C-alpha positions in Angstrom: 6.5 -14.2 -6.4 8.9 -11.9 -4.8 8.5 -10.6 -1.1 10.0 -7.8 0.7 9.5 -7.2 4.6 9.4 -3.9 6.5 8.6 -2.5 9.8 7.5 1.2 9.2 6.2 3.7 11.8 2.4 4.3 10.8 2.7 8.0 12.3 -0.8 9.7 11.7 -2.2 6.1 11.2 -0.7 5.6 7.7 2.3 4.6 5.3 2.9 5.3 1.6 3.4 3.3 -1.5 4.6 5.7 -4.2 6.4 6.0 -7.3 10.1 7.1 -6.7 9.8 10.7 -8.2 10.1 13.1 -5.3 7.5 15.8 -5.6 4.4 13.6 -6.7 1.8 12.4 -4.7 0.7 15.2 -2.5 -2.2 13.4 -0.4 -3.1 16.5 1.7 -6.1 17.2 0.0 -7.0 13.4 -0.5 -7.5 12.3 3.0 -11.1 13.2 3.2 -13.5 11.6 5.5 -14.3 9.2 2.9 -10.7 8.3 2.3 -10.0 7.9 6.2 -13.1 5.5 6.5 -11.9 3.5 3.8 -8.1 3.7 5.0 -7.2 4.5 1.6 -6.2 7.9 0.0 -5.0 8.2 -3.7 -3.0 10.8 -5.8 -1.1 10.7 -8.7 2.0 7.9 -8.3 0.9 7.6 -4.7 -1.1 5.2 -2.5 -1.9 6.4 1.2 -2.6 3.1 3.1 -4.4 3.9 6.2 -3.7 1.8 9.4 -5.7 1.2 12.7 -2.6 1.7 14.9 -0.3 4.8 15.3 2.8 2.7 15.7 5.3 0.5 14.2 3.5 -1.7 11.8 4.8 -4.9 9.7 4.6 -4.2 6.1 5.4 -6.7 3.3 5.3 -6.2 -0.4 5.0 -9.1 -2.8 5.5 -8.9 -6.5 3.5 -11.4 -8.4 4.2 -12.7 -12.0 0.2 -12.3 -12.6 -2.7 -10.9 -10.7 -3.2 -12.9 -7.6 -6.5 -14.6 -6.8 -9.5 -12.6 -5.4 -9.5 -14.1 -1.8 -11.6 -11.9 0.0 -12.9 -14.3 2.9 -10.0 -13.8 5.5 -10.1 -10.4 5.3 -12.2 -7.7 7.2 -12.1 -4.7 4.8 -10.7 -4.6 1.0 -10.2 -1.5 -0.9 -8.6 -1.1 -4.7 -7.2 1.7 -6.7 -4.6 2.5 -9.5 -1.1 3.2 -9.0 1.2 4.7 -11.9 4.9 3.7 -11.5 6.9 5.6 -14.0 10.4 5.5 -12.3 11.0 1.6 -12.3 10.6 1.6 -8.4 8.3 2.4 -5.6 9.0 3.7 -2.1 7.6 2.2 1.0 7.6 4.7 3.8 5.7 6.0 6.8 4.5 9.5 6.9 7.4 10.8 8.7 10.3 8.6 7.2 13.0 10.7 5.5 12.0 10.1 1.7 15.9 9.7 0.4 16.5 6.9 2.8 13.2 5.0 2.7 12.7 1.5 1.5 12.7 1.0 -2.4 11.1 -2.0 -4.3 11.8 -2.3 -7.8 8.8 -2.7 -9.9 8.7 -2.2 -13.8 7.0 1.1 -15.4 3.4 0.3 -15.7 0.0 1.2 -14.5 -0.9 -1.1 -11.6 -4.5 -2.0 -10.0 -3.7 -2.1 -6.2 -5.9 -4.0 -3.7 -5.5 -3.2 0.0 -6.7 -5.9 2.5 -6.9 -5.6 6.3 -7.4 -8.6 8.7 -7.9 -8.6 12.6 -9.4 -5.3 12.8 -11.7 -6.4 15.8 -8.7 -6.9 17.9 -7.0 -3.8 17.1 -6.7 -2.1 20.6 -4.9 -5.1 21.7 -1.8 -6.6 20.7 -3.0 -8.3 17.4 -1.0 -7.6 14.4 -3.3 -6.1 11.6 -2.5 -7.5 8.2 -2.7 -5.1 5.5 -2.4 -6.5 1.8 -1.9 -4.2 -1.1 -2.3 -6.2 -4.4 -1.3 -4.4 -7.7 -1.6 -5.8 -11.3 -1.6 -4.0 -14.3 -4.4 -1.9 -14.9 -7.0 -2.7 -17.6 -6.0 -6.2 -18.1 -5.3 -7.3 -14.7 -3.1 -10.2 -16.1 0.2 -8.4 -15.6 2.6 -8.3 -12.7 1.0 -8.2 -9.1 2.3 -6.2 -6.0 1.0 -6.9 -2.5 1.6 -5.3 0.7 0.7 -6.5 4.1 
């Protein structure tokens, strides 16, 4: 497993994990009330990860050689979706980050299954750090590489 750590400004209570092709992934129509409630919006090539804080949040991306175990016990909230990566890397950015300067993580071209998990939600108004995990493995067979963000 390879891990990348970031501190992202989660302006508008969100950050993105997006294929590195500019112009894809318009989430303006996908942040419905249902998406806000589940803290997850999806558009082609983009996953909008909702946060419970409108401030800087710690984010880590983990690349796994295979799908990680499904450990739901420590999490308060878990969602899943697909992410199609065609560029060979993903951008990890806050909503208002300047796209050309945003962080990038190499990720082989493929269709990935993304799992987003949250912890410490009951403590969110205080100083607790929310853990957000996004796990991605190749979609369909779920035995390929995995990616987690938390």
